C-alpha positions as CSV (number, residue, x, y, z in Angstrom):
1,M,-21.0,-11.6,-19.5
2,Q,-19.4,-8.4,-19.3
3,D,-17.1,-7.2,-21.8
4,P,-13.8,-7.9,-20.3
5,M,-11.5,-5.1,-18.8
6,I,-8.2,-6.3,-20.7
7,A,-8.5,-8.2,-24.0
8,M,-4.9,-9.2,-25.7
9,K,-5.5,-10.8,-28.9
10,G,-2.8,-12.2,-31.2
11,V,-0.1,-9.8,-29.5
12,S,3.4,-10.3,-30.6
13,K,6.4,-8.1,-29.9
14,W,10.1,-8.1,-30.8
15,Y,13.4,-6.9,-29.4
16,G,15.4,-6.7,-32.4
17,D,15.1,-10.0,-33.8
18,F,14.1,-11.5,-30.7
19,K,10.8,-12.5,-30.5
20,V,9.8,-12.1,-26.8
21,L,5.6,-12.7,-27.1
22,N,4.4,-14.8,-29.8
23,G,0.7,-14.7,-30.7
24,V,-0.9,-13.9,-26.9
25,D,-4.6,-14.2,-26.2
26,L,-5.2,-12.9,-22.8
27,H,-8.5,-11.5,-21.4
28,V,-9.3,-10.3,-18.0
29,Q,-13.2,-9.6,-16.6
30,P,-13.6,-6.5,-14.7
31,G,-12.9,-7.5,-10.7
32,E,-11.1,-10.6,-11.7
33,K,-7.3,-11.4,-10.0
34,L,-5.0,-13.1,-13.0
35,I,-1.8,-14.3,-11.7
36,L,1.2,-14.6,-14.8
37,C,3.8,-16.9,-13.8
38,G,6.5,-18.6,-15.6
39,P,10.3,-19.0,-15.7
40,S,12.5,-15.9,-16.2
41,G,12.3,-14.4,-20.1
42,S,8.8,-16.2,-20.4
43,G,7.4,-12.9,-21.2
44,K,5.4,-12.5,-18.2
45,S,6.9,-8.7,-17.6
46,T,6.7,-7.5,-20.8
47,T,3.0,-8.8,-21.3
48,I,1.7,-6.4,-18.3
49,R,4.1,-3.3,-19.8
50,L,2.2,-3.3,-22.9
51,L,-0.7,-2.9,-20.9
52,N,-0.2,1.0,-20.1
53,R,2.3,1.3,-23.0
54,L,5.5,1.5,-21.5
55,E,6.5,-1.3,-24.3
56,E,4.9,-1.1,-27.8
57,H,3.7,-4.0,-29.4
58,Q,4.1,-5.2,-32.8
59,E,1.7,-7.5,-33.6
60,G,-2.1,-8.2,-32.6
61,Q,-5.0,-6.2,-30.5
62,I,-4.8,-4.7,-27.1
63,R,-8.0,-3.5,-25.2
64,V,-8.3,-2.0,-22.1
65,N,-11.7,-0.9,-20.7
66,G,-12.8,-1.0,-24.2
67,I,-10.1,1.7,-25.6
68,E,-7.9,0.0,-28.3
69,M,-4.0,0.2,-27.2
70,N,-2.6,2.0,-30.9
71,G,-0.7,5.0,-31.7
72,D,-3.2,7.5,-30.6
73,I,-1.8,9.6,-27.7
74,R,-5.2,10.4,-26.7
75,N,-6.2,6.4,-26.3
76,I,-2.8,5.8,-24.4
77,Q,-3.7,8.7,-22.2
78,R,-6.9,7.8,-21.5
79,I,-5.7,3.9,-20.7
80,R,-3.0,5.1,-18.3
81,A,-5.5,7.1,-16.2
82,D,-7.1,4.1,-15.9
83,V,-4.2,1.6,-15.2
84,G,-2.0,1.8,-11.8
85,M,1.3,-0.1,-11.6
86,V,3.3,-1.4,-8.9
87,F,6.7,-2.2,-10.1
88,Q,9.9,-4.5,-8.4
89,H,12.0,-1.2,-7.4
90,F,9.5,1.1,-6.1
91,N,10.4,4.1,-8.3
92,L,10.2,6.4,-5.6
93,F,11.3,10.4,-5.7
94,P,14.4,10.3,-3.1
95,H,13.8,14.0,-2.6
96,L,10.2,13.8,-1.7
97,T,8.5,12.0,1.3
98,A,6.1,9.5,1.2
99,L,3.0,11.6,1.5
100,Q,4.7,14.0,-1.3
101,N,5.2,11.2,-3.7
102,C,1.5,10.2,-3.2
103,T,0.1,13.6,-4.0
104,V,2.5,14.9,-6.7
105,A,0.4,13.1,-9.4
106,L,-3.1,14.1,-7.9
107,R,-1.6,17.6,-8.2
108,L,0.0,17.7,-11.3
109,V,-2.4,15.4,-13.1
110,K,-5.6,15.9,-11.7
111,K,-5.1,19.4,-10.8
112,M,-6.4,18.3,-7.4
113,P,-5.8,21.2,-4.6
114,V,-3.2,19.9,-2.0
115,R,-5.4,19.3,1.1
116,E,-7.6,17.1,-0.8
117,A,-4.5,15.3,-2.2
118,E,-3.0,14.9,1.0
119,E,-6.4,13.6,2.6
120,R,-7.0,11.1,-0.2
121,A,-3.3,10.0,0.0
122,M,-3.6,9.5,3.9
123,R,-7.1,7.2,3.5
124,Y,-5.0,4.9,1.4
125,F,-2.0,4.7,3.8
126,E,-4.0,3.8,6.5
127,R,-5.2,0.9,4.5
128,V,-1.7,-0.1,3.8
129,R,-0.8,0.7,7.5
130,I,1.9,3.0,6.3
131,A,0.4,6.5,7.8
132,Q,2.6,7.1,10.8
133,H,5.6,7.2,8.1
134,A,3.9,9.8,5.7
135,G,6.4,12.3,6.6
136,K,9.6,10.3,5.9
137,Y,11.4,10.1,2.8
138,P,12.2,6.9,1.3
139,G,15.6,6.5,2.4
140,Q,14.4,6.4,5.8
141,L,12.0,3.5,5.0
142,S,12.3,-0.3,4.8
143,G,11.6,-2.3,1.2
144,G,8.3,-3.4,2.8
145,Q,7.4,0.5,3.8
146,K,8.4,1.6,0.4
147,Q,6.6,-0.7,-1.6
148,R,3.4,-0.1,0.2
149,V,3.8,3.5,-0.3
150,A,4.3,2.7,-3.9
151,I,0.9,0.8,-4.0
152,A,-0.7,3.5,-2.3
153,R,0.5,6.2,-4.8
154,S,-1.0,4.0,-7.6
155,L,-4.3,3.7,-5.5
156,C,-4.4,7.1,-5.0
157,M,-5.4,7.2,-8.7
158,E,-8.0,5.3,-7.8
159,P,-7.4,3.0,-11.4
160,K,-9.6,0.6,-12.8
161,V,-6.9,-2.0,-12.9
162,M,-3.9,-3.1,-10.9
163,L,-0.6,-4.2,-12.6
164,F,2.1,-5.8,-10.5
165,D,5.3,-6.7,-11.6
166,E,7.0,-9.3,-8.9
167,P,6.2,-6.7,-6.2
168,T,8.1,-8.6,-3.6
169,S,10.8,-9.7,-5.6
170,A,13.5,-7.1,-4.6
171,L,12.2,-7.3,-0.7
172,D,13.9,-9.4,2.4
173,P,11.9,-12.5,3.4
174,E,10.5,-10.9,6.4
175,M,9.3,-7.6,4.5
176,V,7.8,-9.9,1.8
177,K,4.4,-10.9,3.9
178,E,3.3,-7.0,4.9
179,V,3.2,-6.1,0.9
180,L,1.3,-9.5,0.0
181,D,-1.1,-8.7,2.8
182,A,-1.9,-5.0,1.5
183,M,-2.7,-6.9,-1.8
184,V,-4.8,-9.0,-0.4
185,Q,-6.8,-6.8,1.2
186,F,-7.6,-5.0,-2.1
187,A,-8.4,-7.8,-4.0
188,R,-10.6,-8.7,-1.6
189,D,-12.2,-5.1,-2.5
190,G,-13.0,-6.4,-5.8
191,M,-10.0,-4.7,-7.9
192,T,-9.4,-5.8,-11.2
193,M,-5.7,-7.1,-10.6
194,V,-3.2,-8.8,-12.8
195,C,0.0,-9.9,-11.1
196,V,3.3,-11.2,-12.4
197,T,4.8,-13.1,-9.2
198,H,6.5,-16.3,-7.9
199,E,4.6,-15.8,-4.4
200,M,2.5,-19.2,-5.1
201,G,0.8,-18.9,-1.4
202,F,-0.6,-15.6,-2.5
203,A,-1.6,-17.0,-6.2
204,R,-3.8,-19.7,-4.3
205,E,-5.3,-17.3,-2.0
206,V,-5.7,-14.2,-4.2
207,G,-6.0,-15.6,-8.0
208,D,-9.2,-16.4,-10.0
209,R,-6.9,-17.9,-12.7
210,V,-3.4,-18.6,-13.2
211,V,-1.8,-18.1,-16.6
212,F,1.6,-20.1,-17.1
213,M,3.9,-18.7,-19.6
214,D,7.0,-19.8,-21.5
215,R,9.3,-18.7,-24.3
216,G,6.5,-15.8,-25.0
217,E,3.5,-18.0,-25.3
218,V,0.4,-18.8,-23.1
219,V,0.9,-22.3,-22.5
220,E,-1.4,-23.4,-20.2
221,T,-4.7,-21.6,-17.8
222,G,-6.7,-23.0,-15.1
223,T,-7.9,-22.1,-11.5
224,P,-5.4,-21.9,-9.1
225,A,-7.2,-25.3,-7.3
226,D,-6.5,-27.1,-10.9
227,F,-3.1,-25.2,-11.8
228,F,-1.5,-26.3,-8.8
229,R,-3.2,-29.7,-8.3
230,A,-3.1,-31.1,-11.6
231,P,-1.3,-28.8,-14.3
232,Q,-2.0,-30.1,-17.7
233,T,1.5,-29.7,-19.6
234,P,4.7,-31.3,-18.9
235,R,6.1,-27.7,-18.8
236,A,3.9,-26.5,-15.9
237,R,4.7,-29.9,-14.0
238,E,8.4,-29.2,-14.5
239,F,8.4,-25.6,-13.4
240,L,5.6,-26.2,-10.4
241,G,8.2,-29.0,-9.5
242,Q,11.0,-26.9,-8.9
243,I,9.6,-23.9,-7.9
244,L,7.4,-25.8,-5.0
245,A,10.5,-27.9,-3.9
């Protein structure tokens, strides 16, 4: 078996006196699509924010692509180069066009010439079906269009892992499908993905494994077929009963 792309062992995290994660063990194989689900406050978003050091853990070990996440800034930079992240609220620069939002990191971080950066960005714009809006500013785009720009921006860096933190939660219902369709396409291309989502249809279609979290702990892990058909724990059954009602 290949070494895992992501390995978390005994990871705990506090906010002051509140323990938001309690001894989390988690692994993700290269090419695997892992779905994190659970009630609000269960630690899902914190878990993925640890994977690119947006949050710092206090106990346990995290390794991404064989690199340990510790206080060494060089390790953090190497991991961030391999990890892309898409947030709930897009985080686009309002004073830059969609195209400029996607090329700024290529030019400043990767030192890529402008023309080469724009050509790469347009390739990903085509794939998320947003190319016709490349010259528009975020204020001129719908929520679904902004999120697809954000996905393209992360993919432009050609990461080895993509993290999604409830990418459709801030969207109007009619815009959700266009974002999920873009995510499905890249999942089928073999991208390693960790996705926090309440979109259970997406989880069934794309996920290789579902991890159910509650109160900062991994409660249950299984394939989507097993998890949705016959959850093993009372807490998971209660959660699915509410969310699928």
